[in-house]
ZAKETOR-84324 format. One record per residue (C-alpha): residue number from 0; z, x, y. Coordinates in pm, whole numbers, plus 32768, in hexadecimal, padded with zeros to 4 digits. Each point is the difference from the previous one (the first is absolute). Layout:
BEGIN
+-----+------+------+------+
:   n :   c3 :   c1 :   c2 :
+-----+------+------+------+
: NUM :    Z :    X :    Y :
...
+-----+------+------+------+
This chain:
BEGIN
+-----+------+------+------+
:   n :   c3 :   c1 :   c2 :
+-----+------+------+------+
:   0 : 53E5 : AF76 : D549 :
:   1 : 8167 : 7F7D : 7FD7 :
:   2 : 7FB2 : 7F24 : 7EF2 :
:   3 : 7F40 : 8123 : 7F5A :
:   4 : 8124 : 80EF : 8027 :
:   5 : 80F3 : 7F08 : 7F6D :
:   6 : 7F1C : 7FC4 : 7EE1 :
:   7 : 7FCC : 8176 : 7FC1 :
:   8 : 817C : 804E : 800F :
:   9 : 8058 : 7EE5 : 7F0B :
:  10 : 7EFC : 8075 : 7F10 :
:  11 : 801F : 8180 : 800C :
:  12 : 8171 : 801B : 807C :
:  13 : 8078 : 807B : 7EA3 :
:  14 : 7EEB : 8111 : 7FFD :
:  15 : 8069 : 806E : 815C :
:  16 : 8175 : 8001 : 7F9E :
:  17 : 7FA7 : 80EE : 7EDD :
:  18 : 7F2F : 80F4 : 80CD :
:  19 : 8110 : 8012 : 8112 :
:  20 : 8100 : 803E : 7EDF :
:  21 : 7F2E : 811E : 7F76 :
:  22 : 7FDB : 80AF : 8164 :
:  23 : 8172 : 7FD8 : 8058 :
:  24 : 8070 : 8069 : 7E9D :
:  25 : 7F24 : 8139 : 8023 :
:  26 : 80AA : 805D : 813E :
:  27 : 8157 : 7FC2 : 7F6C :
:  28 : 7FD3 : 80DF : 7EC9 :
:  29 : 7EEF : 8101 : 7FD1 :
:  30 : 8014 : 7FD8 : 7E7D :
:  31 : 7F96 : 7E8A : 802F :
:  32 : 7E93 : 8036 : 8049 :
:  33 : 7F9A : 80C3 : 7EC1 :
:  34 : 7F22 : 7FAF : 7ECB :
:  35 : 812F : 803C : 7F15 :
:  36 : 80F2 : 7F16 : 80B4 :
:  37 : 7EEC : 7EEE : 801E :
:  38 : 7FBB : 802F : 7E85 :
:  39 : 817A : 7FE2 : 7FC8 :
:  40 : 8021 : 7EC6 : 80C9 :
:  41 : 7EDE : 7F55 : 7F4D :
:  42 : 80AD : 805C : 7EB3 :
:  43 : 8149 : 7F83 : 807F :
:  44 : 7F7B : 7EAA : 807E :
:  45 : 7F08 : 7FC1 : 7EDC :
:  46 : 80F0 : 7F29 : 7F1E :
:  47 : 807B : 7F17 : 8120 :
:  48 : 7EB3 : 7FDB : 8093 :
:  49 : 7F6D : 7F92 : 7EC1 :
:  50 : 8126 : 7EFC : 8005 :
:  51 : 7FB7 : 7FA1 : 8167 :
:  52 : 7E9D : 7F9E : 7FA0 :
:  53 : 8080 : 7F13 : 7EF9 :
:  54 : 80F5 : 7F6E : 8106 :
:  55 : 7ED2 : 7FEF : 80FB :
:  56 : 7F3E : 7F1A : 7F17 :
:  57 : 8136 : 7F26 : 7FBA :
:  58 : 806E : 7FEA : 815D :
:  59 : 7EB2 : 7F95 : 808D :
:  60 : 8002 : 7EFD : 7EED :
:  61 : 8145 : 7F79 : 8079 :
:  62 : 80CD : 80A0 : 7EDD :
:  63 : 80F4 : 811D : 7FCD :
:  64 : 8079 : 80EC : 7EF3 :
:  65 : 816B : 8068 : 800D :
:  66 : 7FE6 : 8090 : 7E9A :
:  67 : 7F18 : 8115 : 8044 :
:  68 : 80FA : 8121 : 7FDF :
:  69 : 80AE : 7F6B : 7EC1 :
:  70 : 7EAC : 7FC0 : 7F4C :
:  71 : 7F90 : 8159 : 8082 :
:  72 : 813D : 808A : 7F41 :
:  73 : 7FBE : 7F2D : 7EBF :
:  74 : 7E84 : 803E : 7FF1 :
:  75 : 802C : 8183 : 8030 :
:  76 : 8127 : 8012 : 7F0C :
:  77 : 7F2D : 7F3C : 7EF1 :
:  78 : 7EE8 : 80F5 : 8058 :
:  79 : 80DA : 8116 : 7FB1 :
:  80 : 8077 : 7F72 : 7EB0 :
:  81 : 7EA2 : 7FCA : 7F8D :
:  82 : 7FA6 : 8169 : 8063 :
:  83 : 8125 : 8081 : 7F31 :
:  84 : 7F88 : 7F22 : 7ED9 :
:  85 : 7E8A : 8046 : 7FFC :
:  86 : 7FD8 : 8136 : 80E9 :
:  87 : 7ED4 : 7F8C : 80C8 :
:  88 : 8020 : 7FE3 : 8171 :
:  89 : 7ED9 : 7F0D : 8017 :
:  90 : 80A7 : 7F0B : 7F1C :
:  91 : 8158 : 8021 : 80C7 :
:  92 : 7F34 : 7FBA : 8133 :
:  93 : 7F66 : 7EB9 : 7F76 :
:  94 : 814A : 7FA0 : 7F83 :
:  95 : 809B : 801E : 8151 :
:  96 : 7EF7 : 7F32 : 809C :
:  97 : 8016 : 7EF1 : 7EF8 :
:  98 : 8189 : 7FDF : 802F :
:  99 : 7FC7 : 7FE5 : 8183 :
: 100 : 7EF1 : 7EF0 : 7FBF :
: 101 : 80D3 : 7F41 : 7F04 :
: 102 : 813D : 7FFA : 80ED :
: 103 : 7F18 : 7F82 : 812B :
: 104 : 7F5E : 7F03 : 7F16 :
: 105 : 815F : 7F6C : 7FE2 :
: 106 : 8033 : 8013 : 816F :
: 107 : 7EB1 : 7F42 : 8042 :
: 108 : 8043 : 7EFF : 7EF8 :
: 109 : 815C : 7FB3 : 8076 :
: 110 : 7F76 : 7FF3 : 8163 :
: 111 : 7EE4 : 7F10 : 7FBF :
: 112 : 806B : 7F31 : 7EC9 :
: 113 : 816E : 7FBF : 8070 :
: 114 : 7FB4 : 8006 : 817F :
: 115 : 811F : 8108 : 801F :
: 116 : 8007 : 80B0 : 8157 :
: 117 : 7F83 : 8167 : 7FC4 :
: 118 : 8142 : 808D : 8090 :
: 119 : 80C3 : 7F61 : 7EE5 :
: 120 : 7F0E : 8040 : 7EE3 :
: 121 : 7FC9 : 8180 : 8056 :
: 122 : 817B : 801E : 803A :
: 123 : 803F : 7F8E : 7EAF :
: 124 : 7F01 : 80E1 : 7F81 :
: 125 : 809F : 8118 : 80AA :
: 126 : 8150 : 7FD1 : 7F49 :
: 127 : 7F61 : 7FCB : 7EAE :
: 128 : 7F25 : 8140 : 8019 :
: 129 : 80F7 : 80E7 : 807C :
: 130 : 80F9 : 7F68 : 7EF0 :
: 131 : 7EF1 : 8038 : 7EE8 :
: 132 : 7FBD : 815D : 8073 :
: 133 : 816F : 8060 : 7FF0 :
: 134 : 8021 : 7F4D : 7EAB :
: 135 : 7EDE : 80C1 : 7F6E :
: 136 : 80A3 : 8154 : 8041 :
: 137 : 8165 : 7FA0 : 8016 :
: 138 : 8001 : 8065 : 8163 :
: 139 : 7FA3 : 8168 : 7F90 :
: 140 : 7ED3 : 80D9 : 808A :
: 141 : 7EDE : 8076 : 7F0E :
: 142 : 7F8F : 815A : 8036 :
: 143 : 7F13 : 8105 : 7F70 :
: 144 : 7EB2 : 7F47 : 804A :
: 145 : 7F14 : 8138 : 7FD1 :
: 146 : 7EA0 : 7F8D : 802D :
: 147 : 8071 : 7EAA : 80BA :
: 148 : 801D : 80BF : 8148 :
: 149 : 7E82 : 8013 : 8022 :
: 150 : 8002 : 7E9F : 80B9 :
: 151 : 8112 : 8067 : 8111 :
: 152 : 7FD6 : 8174 : 8016 :
: 153 : 7E9A : 8057 : 7F9B :
: 154 : 7ED2 : 8049 : 80CB :
: 155 : 7E7E : 7FA8 : 7FF2 :
: 156 : 7F28 : 80E7 : 80C1 :
: 157 : 812B : 807C : 80C4 :
: 158 : 805E : 7E8F : 806E :
: 159 : 814D : 7F90 : 7F75 :
: 160 : 7FEB : 7EE6 : 7EFF :
: 161 : 80E3 : 7F05 : 80B3 :
: 162 : 7F1B : 8030 : 813D :
: 163 : 7ED7 : 7FA2 : 7F21 :
: 164 : 80A5 : 7EC9 : 7F77 :
: 165 : 8063 : 7FA8 : 8169 :
: 166 : 7E93 : 802A : 8087 :
: 167 : 7F7C : 7F36 : 7EDE :
: 168 : 80FB : 7EE3 : 8039 :
: 169 : 7FB0 : 8015 : 8182 :
: 170 : 7E8A : 7FCC : 7FB1 :
: 171 : 8037 : 7EEF : 7F0C :
: 172 : 80DF : 7F3E : 80EA :
: 173 : 7F24 : 802E : 811F :
: 174 : 7ECD : 7F79 : 7F35 :
: 175 : 80CE : 7EE7 : 7F84 :
: 176 : 806D : 7F7C : 814C :
: 177 : 7EAD : 803E : 80BC :
: 178 : 7EEA : 7FD6 : 7F08 :
: 179 : 806E : 7F09 : 7EEE :
: 180 : 8034 : 7E91 : 7FC3 :
: 181 : 8168 : 8028 : 7F89 :
: 182 : 8059 : 80B0 : 8142 :
: 183 : 7F7C : 7EED : 80C7 :
: 184 : 80C3 : 7F0E : 7F44 :
: 185 : 8138 : 80E2 : 8023 :
: 186 : 7FE6 : 7FE8 : 8181 :
: 187 : 7FA6 : 7E8F : 7FF1 :
: 188 : 8130 : 7FAE : 7F3F :
: 189 : 80E6 : 80C0 : 80D5 :
: 190 : 7F67 : 7F74 : 814E :
: 191 : 800F : 7EA5 : 7F8E :
: 192 : 8058 : 7F96 : 7EA9 :
: 193 : 7FBC : 7E98 : 7FF9 :
: 194 : 7EAD : 8032 : 80BF :
: 195 : 7FA5 : 80FE : 7EFC :
: 196 : 804F : 7F05 : 7EE4 :
: 197 : 7F30 : 7EF0 : 80B2 :
: 198 : 7EEC : 80E5 : 8001 :
: 199 : 8000 : 802E : 7E87 :
: 200 : 80C4 : 813F : 7FE4 :
: 201 : 80CF : 8013 : 7EC4 :
: 202 : 813A : 8065 : 80BC :
: 203 : 80D6 : 8043 : 7EC6 :
: 204 : 7EFA : 80CB : 7F56 :
: 205 : 7FC6 : 80D9 : 8124 :
: 206 : 8184 : 803D : 8024 :
: 207 : 8012 : 8059 : 7EA6 :
: 208 : 7EE6 : 80FA : 801A :
: 209 : 80AA : 8098 : 8136 :
: 210 : 813D : 8033 : 7F33 :
: 211 : 7F2B : 80A3 : 7EE4 :
: 212 : 7F5A : 80FC : 80DD :
: 213 : 815A : 8051 : 809A :
: 214 : 8077 : 802A : 7E8C :
: 215 : 7EE5 : 8102 : 7FD2 :
: 216 : 806E : 80BB : 8136 :
: 217 : 8171 : 7FFC : 7FA5 :
: 218 : 7FB8 : 8084 : 7EA8 :
: 219 : 7F32 : 812A : 808B :
: 220 : 8116 : 804E : 80F3 :
: 221 : 8106 : 7FEB : 7EE9 :
: 222 : 7F31 : 80FB : 7F35 :
: 223 : 7FD0 : 80E2 : 8125 :
: 224 : 816A : 8002 : 8066 :
: 225 : 8091 : 805C : 7E9A :
: 226 : 7EE7 : 8110 : 7FD2 :
: 227 : 8052 : 809A : 815F :
: 228 : 8178 : 8010 : 7FBD :
: 229 : 7FA5 : 8068 : 7EA0 :
: 230 : 8112 : 7F1F : 7F6E :
: 231 : 802E : 7E7A : 7F9C :
: 232 : 80F6 : 7F75 : 8100 :
: 233 : 808F : 7EA1 : 7FB6 :
: 234 : 808A : 8000 : 8166 :
: 235 : 7EB1 : 806F : 80A7 :
: 236 : 7F59 : 7F45 : 8118 :
: 237 : 8126 : 7F64 : 80A5 :
: 238 : 7F96 : 7F77 : 8153 :
: 239 : 7E98 : 8076 : 7FE6 :
: 240 : 7F89 : 7E84 : 801E :
: 241 : 8098 : 800D : 8168 :
: 242 : 7F56 : 8137 : 8052 :
: 243 : 7EB6 : 7F70 : 7F8E :
: 244 : 8036 : 7ED0 : 80C7 :
: 245 : 8053 : 80D7 : 8131 :
: 246 : 7EBC : 80BB : 7FD9 :
: 247 : 7F33 : 7EB7 : 7FDE :
: 248 : 80B1 : 7F67 : 812F :
: 249 : 7FE3 : 8128 : 80E3 :
: 250 : 7E89 : 8012 : 7F96 :
: 251 : 7FC3 : 7E9A : 809E :
: 252 : 8043 : 7F22 : 7ED6 :
: 253 : 8097 : 7EC0 : 8072 :
: 254 : 812E : 7F70 : 7F55 :
: 255 : 7F76 : 7E9D : 8062 :
: 256 : 7ECC : 804C : 7F12 :
: 257 : 7E80 : 800F : 8039 :
: 258 : 8008 : 8158 : 80C3 :
: 259 : 7FEC : 8144 : 7F66 :
: 260 : 7F1C : 8139 : 7FAB :
: 261 : 7FFD : 8111 : 7F03 :
: 262 : 7FB8 : 8110 : 8108 :
: 263 : 811A : 7F74 : 80D2 :
: 264 : 80EF : 8021 : 7EF1 :
: 265 : 7F96 : 8163 : 7FA4 :
: 266 : 8033 : 8044 : 817D :
: 267 : 815B : 7F5D : 8000 :
: 268 : 8057 : 80CF : 7EC7 :
: 269 : 7FA9 : 814F : 80A6 :
: 270 : 80C9 : 7F9B : 812E :
: 271 : 8133 : 7FDB : 7F1E :
: 272 : 7FAB : 813B : 7F4C :
: 273 : 7FD9 : 80D4 : 8140 :
: 274 : 8132 : 7F7F : 8092 :
: 275 : 80BD : 804C : 7EC7 :
: 276 : 7F6A : 815A : 7FFE :
: 277 : 802A : 805D : 8172 :
: 278 : 8173 : 7F89 : 7FE4 :
: 279 : 803A : 80EC : 7ED0 :
: 280 : 7F57 : 811A : 80A0 :
: 281 : 80DC : 7FC8 : 813E :
: 282 : 8143 : 7FE8 : 7F26 :
: 283 : 805F : 7EAE : 8056 :
: 284 : 80FE : 7F70 : 7F20 :
: 285 : 7F98 : 7F11 : 7EE0 :
: 286 : 80FE : 7EEC : 8066 :
: 287 : 7F64 : 8014 : 8173 :
: 288 : 7EA3 : 7FE9 : 7F57 :
: 289 : 8040 : 7EC6 : 7F5E :
: 290 : 8092 : 7F64 : 8150 :
: 291 : 7EBF : 8074 : 80B1 :
: 292 : 7F27 : 7F5C : 7EDC :
: 293 : 80CB : 7EBE : 8013 :
: 294 : 7FB6 : 7FF5 : 8174 :
: 295 : 7E87 : 8032 : 7FCD :
: 296 : 8012 : 7EE7 : 7F08 :
: 297 : 809B : 7F1D : 8117 :
: 298 : 7F03 : 8060 : 80FB :
: 299 : 7EDA : 7FC9 : 7F11 :
: 300 : 8072 : 7EA4 : 7FAB :
: 301 : 8040 : 7FAC : 8163 :
: 302 : 7EA2 : 8089 : 805E :
: 303 : 7F68 : 7F2F : 7EEA :
: 304 : 80A4 : 7EC7 : 8078 :
: 305 : 7FB0 : 8040 : 816A :
: 306 : 7E9A : 803A : 7F9E :
: 307 : 7FF4 : 7EB3 : 7F4B :
: 308 : 808C : 7F53 : 8120 :
: 309 : 7EF1 : 8083 : 80D7 :
: 310 : 7EE9 : 7F9A : 7F28 :
: 311 : 8096 : 7EA2 : 7FE5 :
: 312 : 8020 : 7FEF : 817B :
: 313 : 7E92 : 8087 : 8028 :
: 314 : 7F83 : 7EF6 : 7EFB :
: 315 : 80B9 : 7EDC : 80A8 :
: 316 : 7F74 : 8083 : 8146 :
: 317 : 7EA7 : 7FFC : 7F8E :
: 318 : 8034 : 7E93 : 7F73 :
: 319 : 808E : 7F95 : 8152 :
: 320 : 7ED2 : 8080 : 80B4 :
: 321 : 7F0E : 7F47 : 7F0F :
: 322 : 80AC : 7ECC : 803C :
: 323 : 7FF9 : 8004 : 8173 :
: 324 : 7EAE : 7F47 : 806D :
: 325 : 7F87 : 8030 : 8166 :
: 326 : 8000 : 7EC4 : 80D6 :
: 327 : 7E90 : 801A : 8050 :
: 328 : 7FA6 : 8036 : 7E8F :
: 329 : 7FA6 : 7E92 : 7FDC :
: 330 : 7EB5 : 7F8A : 8084 :
: 331 : 80AB : 7EC8 : 8071 :
: 332 : 815B : 7FF8 : 80A5 :
: 333 : 80E7 : 7EE8 : 7FEE :
: 334 : 7FB0 : 7F81 : 8155 :
: 335 : 7E84 : 8027 : 7FA6 :
: 336 : 8007 : 7F46 : 7EC6 :
: 337 : 7F64 : 7EB0 : 7FD2 :
: 338 : 80F0 : 7EE7 : 8045 :
: 339 : 7FEF : 7F81 : 7E9E :
: 340 : 807A : 814E : 7F85 :
: 341 : 8132 : 8002 : 80E5 :
: 342 : 814E : 7FAB : 7F8C :
+-----+------+------+------+
């Protein structure tokens, strides 16, 4: 029973926390538990959650992307410029996605071909993409987007468009991680890269694919953000990559790689969204909110490290038990063995 309870709490702890947070928040504010507020939260977290799914894939694979916020700004800005030129929201959407994919293709190429640490490669892209966004507009915002707002402010059958994108990305990520060969390879590389390579997995190819998928998500998030604020903002998305990583880590994605899930990341994103929402409803100062979120990040990372250590100790304990051989397991003990077999 003790082992069952430990396994259940480790597997479902994030969902228990989410449920407890909803219950407590409902008592703290009567406005919290309402359909309108839940819709507002879903719309607010949709962009960073889409980024979080990209970070989840990368972190599981042993990678990281520090450039997500800057590439979001560049892809969204170029989508706005394309819309102003041709007047088509659909073409603008594809332009934004193409820019996100192109930037992440560069990230993947630098990481795999030049063996550059992902931290350094994506840090360079973060600076370059932000500089390119500012250079395109001279640091000025672009306004009067008219029909472009359909992506960030529109609805379909009463459901906000960003939420539809969020649900689609969630379903795609879940299927990729749980029912595709690429997903199994991503887990294998994050768990043990050399073992995956020895098993015939094309490690560099899988890493590039992970970055390309992340690029699609970042491009979509960029278009949604610019559409939602109804402007092309070259300074948009600052710090979004850290919010995305926080949601992924709280959702159970391990920084050591090889562990994570789409549903867990979604739950982690909603925990962060509910936390921000209830703090706003209670009138907590924005600076204090940042302090609280920082503390949550520390707790999440500490929990991740503690869980990893527990798993390691459990595995080592199982190996030690297998190595132990009972003294009566041999049909002949040393004393009973024939004389010519004794040393």
